C-alpha positions in Angstrom: 8.7 -29.5 9.7 6.9 -29.4 13.1 10.3 -29.5 14.8 11.5 -26.4 12.5 8.2 -24.5 13.5 8.5 -25.3 17.2 12.2 -23.8 17.1 11.3 -20.6 15.4 8.0 -20.2 17.7 10.3 -20.5 20.6 12.7 -17.9 19.0 9.9 -15.7 18.3 8.7 -15.8 21.6 12.1 -14.9 23.2 12.2 -12.1 20.7 9.1 -10.5 21.7 10.0 -11.1 25.5 12.8 -8.8 25.1 10.8 -6.0 23.1 8.6 -6.1 26.1 10.7 -6.1 29.0 13.2 -3.4 27.6 13.0 -0.4 29.5 13.9 2.8 27.8 14.7 5.9 29.8 15.9 9.2 29.0 19.3 10.2 30.6 21.0 13.1 28.7 20.9 15.4 25.8 24.1 16.8 24.0 25.5 17.7 20.8 25.3 15.1 18.7 28.9 14.7 18.1 29.5 14.4 21.8 27.3 11.2 22.1 26.4 9.6 19.0 28.9 6.7 18.3 31.4 7.2 15.5 29.8 10.7 14.6 32.3 13.1 12.7 32.6 16.6 12.0 31.2 17.5 8.3 29.3 14.4 8.7 25.4 14.4 8.0 23.2 11.5 9.0 20.0 10.8 7.2 17.2 8.6 7.7 16.5 5.0 6.5 18.9 2.4 5.3 22.1 3.6 3.7 22.1 5.2 0.3 25.1 3.7 -2.0 25.4 6.7 -3.9 24.3 9.6 -1.1 23.5 12.9 -2.2 22.6 12.0 -5.8 20.3 9.4 -4.8 18.1 11.4 -2.2 14.8 12.3 -2.6 13.7 16.2 -2.5 12.9 16.6 1.0 15.9 15.1 2.1 18.0 17.4 -0.1 16.3 20.4 1.3 17.0 19.2 5.0 20.7 18.7 4.1 21.0 22.2 2.7 19.1 23.7 5.9 21.3 21.5 8.0 24.6 22.7 6.4 23.4 26.5 6.8 22.5 25.7 10.0 26.2 24.3 10.9 27.6 27.4 9.2 29.4 25.5 6.7 27.7 27.2 3.7 25.6 30.4 3.6 23.2 29.4 0.7 22.0 26.5 -1.5 24.6 27.0 -4.1 27.3 26.8 -1.4 26.2 23.8 0.3 25.8 22.0 -3.4 29.2 22.9 -4.3 30.7 21.3 -1.0 28.8 18.4 -1.3 30.1 18.3 -5.0 33.5 18.8 -3.7 33.1 15.7 -1.6 33.8 17.9 1.6 30.4 16.3 3.3 30.4 12.6 4.5 26.9 11.1 4.4 25.7 7.9 6.3 22.6 6.4 7.7 21.4 7.0 11.2 21.1 3.3 11.7 25.0 2.8 11.5 25.4 5.1 14.4 22.6 3.6 16.9 20.5 6.7 16.1 17.4 7.4 14.5 15.4 10.5 13.6 12.1 11.2 11.7 11.2 12.0 8.2 14.4 13.2 6.4 15.7 12.2 9.7 19.1 14.6 9.3 21.4 14.9 12.0 24.6 16.9 11.8 27.4 17.4 14.7 26.2 20.4 16.6 22.3 19.4 16.7 21.3 18.4 20.4 20.7 14.6 20.6 18.6 13.0 23.2 20.4 9.9 24.9 18.1 6.9 25.4 19.2 3.9 27.4 17.5 0.4 27.8 18.1 -0.1 31.3 17.0 -3.9 31.0 19.9 -4.6 28.4 22.1 -1.7 28.7 22.2 -0.6 24.8 21.7 2.8 23.8 19.6 4.9 21.3 19.8 8.5 20.0 17.6 11.1 18.0 17.4 14.6 17.6 14.9 17.2 18.9 11.3 17.6 17.4 10.8 20.9 15.9 7.0 21.1 15.0 4.7 20.4 12.5 4.7 22.3 9.2 7.7 23.9 8.0 10.3 22.0 9.4 13.8 20.6 8.8 12.7 17.2 8.7 9.7 17.8 6.1 12.7 19.4 3.9 12.0 23.3 4.5 15.2 25.2 5.2 14.0 29.0 5.6 15.6 31.5 7.8 12.4 30.5 10.3 13.6 27.0 10.1 17.1 27.5 10.8 16.7 30.4 13.7 14.3 27.5 15.6 17.4 25.2 15.3 19.6 27.4 16.8 17.0 28.1 19.5 16.7 24.4 20.3 20.5 24.3 20.4 21.0 27.3 22.6 18.0 27.8 24.7 16.0 24.4 24.8 19.2 21.9 25.1 20.7 23.9 28.0 17.4 23.7 30.1 16.7 20.2 29.5 20.3 19.2 30.3 19.6 20.8 33.6 16.5 18.9 33.9 18.0 15.5 33.4 20.9 16.4 35.9 18.4 15.5 38.7 17.8 12.0 37.1 16.4 9.9 34.2 12.8 10.2 32.9 11.0 6.9 32.1 9.6 7.1 28.6 8.2 3.6 28.8 6.1 4.8 31.9 4.9 7.5 29.6 4.3 5.5 26.6 1.8 3.3 28.8 0.0 6.1 30.5 -0.8 7.8 27.1 -1.9 5.2 25.3 -4.7 5.0 27.9 -5.5 8.7 26.8 -5.9 8.8 23.5 -2.2 8.7 21.8 -0.6 6.0 19.7 2.8 7.7 20.2 3.8 7.8 16.3 1.0 10.1 14.7 -0.7 11.3 17.6 1.6 12.3 20.7 -0.5 15.2 22.3 -0.9 13.7 25.5 2.3 12.2 26.0 4.1 15.2 25.1 2.3 17.3 28.0 2.9 14.3 30.1 6.7 14.9 29.6 6.1 18.3 30.2 4.5 17.8 33.7 7.5 15.2 34.4 9.9 18.1 33.9 7.9 21.2 35.1 8.7 20.9 38.7 12.8 20.2 37.9 12.7 23.2 35.8 11.1 25.4 38.3 13.3 24.3 41.1 16.5 25.3 38.7 18.4 28.2 38.6 17.8 29.0 35.1 16.5 32.3 33.9 12.5 32.7 34.1 12.2 33.6 30.5 14.2 30.8 29.4 11.9 28.4 31.7 8.8 30.2 29.7 10.1 29.6 26.5 10.7 26.0 27.0 7.3 25.3 28.6 5.8 27.3 25.7 7.8 25.4 23.2 6.8 21.9 24.5 3.3 23.0 25.2 2.7 24.3 21.7 4.3 21.2 19.9 2.1 18.3 19.9 4.7 16.0 18.3 7.7 17.0 20.7 7.3 13.3 22.6 7.9 11.6 18.9 11.6 12.1 19.0 11.7 10.1 22.1 8.9 7.6 21.5 11.5 6.5 18.3 14.5 5.8 20.2 12.3 4.1 22.9 11.3 2.0 19.9 14.6 1.5 18.6 16.5 0.7 21.6 13.6 -1.9 22.5 13.9 -3.5 19.4 17.6 -3.6 19.0 18.0 -5.5 22.1 15.9 -8.3 20.3 18.0 -8.5 17.1 20.3 -11.2 16.2 17.9 -14.3 18.0 18.6 -17.4 15.7 15.7 -18.8 14.0 13.5 -15.8 14.6 11.2 -14.4 11.8 10.1 -11.1 14.1 10.8 -7.7 12.4 13.2 -5.8 14.7 13.8 -2.5 12.4 11.6 -0.7 9.8 13.0 2.6 8.2 12.8 4.3 4.8 15.1 6.8 3.1 12.3 7.9 0.5 14.2 5.7 -2.0 14.1 2.3 -0.3 12.3 0.8 2.7 14.9 -1.0 5.1 13.8 -4.1 7.3 15.6 -6.1 9.8 14.2 -9.6 10.7 15.8 -11.0 14.0 17.0 -14.2 12.5 18.5 -12.5 9.8 20.7 -10.1 11.9 21.9 -6.6 11.1 21.7 -6.7 7.5 18.8 -4.3 5.9 16.5 -5.9 3.4 15.2 -3.3 0.9 12.3 -2.7 -1.4 11.4 0.8 -3.0 9.5 3.5 -0.9 5.9 4.3 -1.6 3.5 6.9 -1.3 1.0 7.5 1.6 -2.6 8.1 1.1 -4.1 10.5 3.6 -5.2 13.7 4.4 -3.6 16.7 2.7 -3.1 20.3 4.5 -4.9 23.2 2.8 -3.2 24.3 -0.3 -1.8 20.7 -1.1 -3.3 17.5 -2.8 -2.2 14.2 -4.2 0.9 14.2 -6.2 2.7 17.1 -4.1 4.2 14.6 -1.7 7.5 12.7 -1.9 7.8 9.1 -1.1 7.4 8.4 2.7 10.7 8.6 4.4 12.0 8.4 8.2 13.0 6.4 11.3 9.6 6.7 13.2 8.6 3.6 11.5 10.4 1.6 14.5 7.4 2.3 16.5 4.9 -0.2 14.8 7.3 -3.1 15.3 7.5 -2.0 18.7 3.8 -2.3 19.8 2.9 1.3 19.2 2.2 3.7 16.0 -0.3 2.4 13.4 -0.8 -1.1 15.6 -2.1 1.1 18.4 -4.4 3.2 16.5 -7.3 1.8 18.3 -6.2 3.8 21.5 -6.4 6.9 19.6 -9.8 7.6 18.0 -9.0 11.5 17.3 -5.9 10.1 14.8 -8.4 10.0 12.2 -8.7 13.9 12.2 -4.9 14.0 11.1 -4.5 11.1 8.8 -7.9 10.8 7.2 -10.5 7.8 7.1 -13.3 6.7 8.7 -14.1 7.1 12.2 -13.6 3.2 12.9 -10.3 3.2 11.0 -8.2 2.5 14.0 -10.3 -0.4 15.8 -10.3 -2.0 12.5 -6.5 -1.8 11.6 -5.5 -2.7 15.3 -7.6 -5.8 15.0 -6.4 -6.3 11.6 -2.6 -6.3 13.1 -3.6 -9.2 15.6 -3.7 -11.6 12.8 0.1 -10.9 11.7 1.8 -10.6 15.1 3.3 -13.0 17.6 1.7 -11.9 20.8 -0.4 -8.9 22.6 2.1 -6.5 24.5 2.2 -7.1 28.3 2.6 -3.3 29.3 0.9 -1.4 26.3 -2.7 -1.6 26.6 -5.6 -0.4 24.9 -8.3 0.7 27.1 -11.4 0.8 24.5 -10.4 -3.0 23.7 -11.0 -4.0 27.4 -7.1 -3.4 28.0 -6.1 -5.8 25.4 -2.2 -5.5 24.7 -1.3 -4.0 21.5 -0.1 -6.2 18.6 3.4 -7.2 19.0 6.1 -9.0 17.1 5.4 -8.8 13.1 6.0 -12.5 12.3 7.1 -12.7 8.5 5.5 -16.0 8.0 2.1 -14.7 9.0 2.5 -11.7 6.6 3.3 -14.1 3.9 0.3 -16.7 4.9 -2.3 -14.3 5.0 -1.6 -11.5 2.7 -2.2 -8.9 5.4 0.6 -6.2 5.0 1.6 -4.1 8.2 0.1 -0.6 8.6 2.3 2.3 9.5 0.7 6.1 9.9 3.2 8.5 8.7 3.6 12.4 7.9 4.0 13.5 4.0 6.5 15.7 3.0 6.5 17.9 -0.2 8.6 16.2 -3.0 10.4 19.4 -3.7 12.9 20.8 -1.5 12.2 23.8 0.9 8.6 23.4 1.4 8.0 21.1 4.4 4.9 18.9 5.3 1.8 18.8 3.3 -0.1 16.3 5.2 -0.4 12.8 7.2 -1.6 9.5 6.2 -1.1 5.7 5.8 1.0 3.1 4.1 1.1 -0.4 3.9 4.7 -1.9 3.5 5.8 -3.7 0.3 4.9 -7.6 0.1 8.4 -7.4 -1.6 10.1 -7.0 1.6 8.6 -9.9 3.1 9.3 -12.2 0.3 12.9 -11.0 0.1 13.1 -11.7 3.8 11.6 -15.1 3.2 14.1 -16.1 0.8 16.9 -14.8 2.9 15.9 -16.7 5.9 15.3 -20.0 4.0 18.9 -19.6 2.3 20.5 -18.7 5.7 19.1 -21.6 7.7 18.2 -24.3 4.7 14.4 -24.5 5.5 11.0 -23.7 4.2 9.0 -21.2 6.4 6.0 -20.8 4.1 
């Protein structure tokens, strides 16, 4: 048994080293169909693990986002037309995970949508993500009115060309921006205020040097400055590209993927490979926006949960004292949560540091053995979408991952290797 434990520990260290040494950079933005692998016309990608029954299985906010995306694409003019096309089998659904992509909440990506291209410089793999629209009424929360559609067109027609010009001057270092923002009050999942402004400061000189129309530059600056979650859609592919580089390490019990489609959570464990282990999704507990209450929200959904296994988000909440005002809870919630997460992880991040913990590295490498032995479940902080299509965000909060995921992972790992890990 001691030899097996040593073998697993060595594999886990190799896994977290690959996560830590990954170096994600933003290199391009383009229409999804031009950059996302295996993207097709009339294809809709959704967050989380694959849904076996597609549309029929989707939760309300995801259905609302699909309808909005189809209207945005010009495939339909109304909800009724969109649903009819779906029923006729003219729309193909697939998981973002099957295309090296990720997107928050409903996670809907269609061919015309702009997609960020993130490259892991260390290992050469890529990850892709759509552009963050902002809080409240947004497609990713299931909203799909005229204002939402108009904003999507503005992102495609005004923001994307400007950012493409910016990136023609060279890559933008996402890892460096995340490191810096953790020292300045962000945890880069539910709090991205500082890092979004750091990103803006990085691109502003390039915008001013460009031949872009002055009004276009002003619109781009106003949009990013006014969207405190802009960088979320860059931290997600940054995390995903780092985790993907650490997958498929024999004997490793480290989690290398987390996402949910509102029906099921999906979890990947490095030593098990690319297969998604699933368990039913859950509801968040947190702070509701004015006018909404408990029971209004759908089960949590989205690909932004790649954040926590990569050492940011809920695992780095001690770095973001102000996060409590957004997700609810006591003032010391962040510190308590981060300290607890050290008990179920392999190591402390070499580069992501928390100033008010004496520059201690963030907890990194969720070890399924430690979760099973301690009973401590990983914490994720998340947005909450209304359960019905077309309404949007109702609040933000936190969840604990279902223990069922870890018990299933244990069974699969033990069956694969013929050993006991707990």
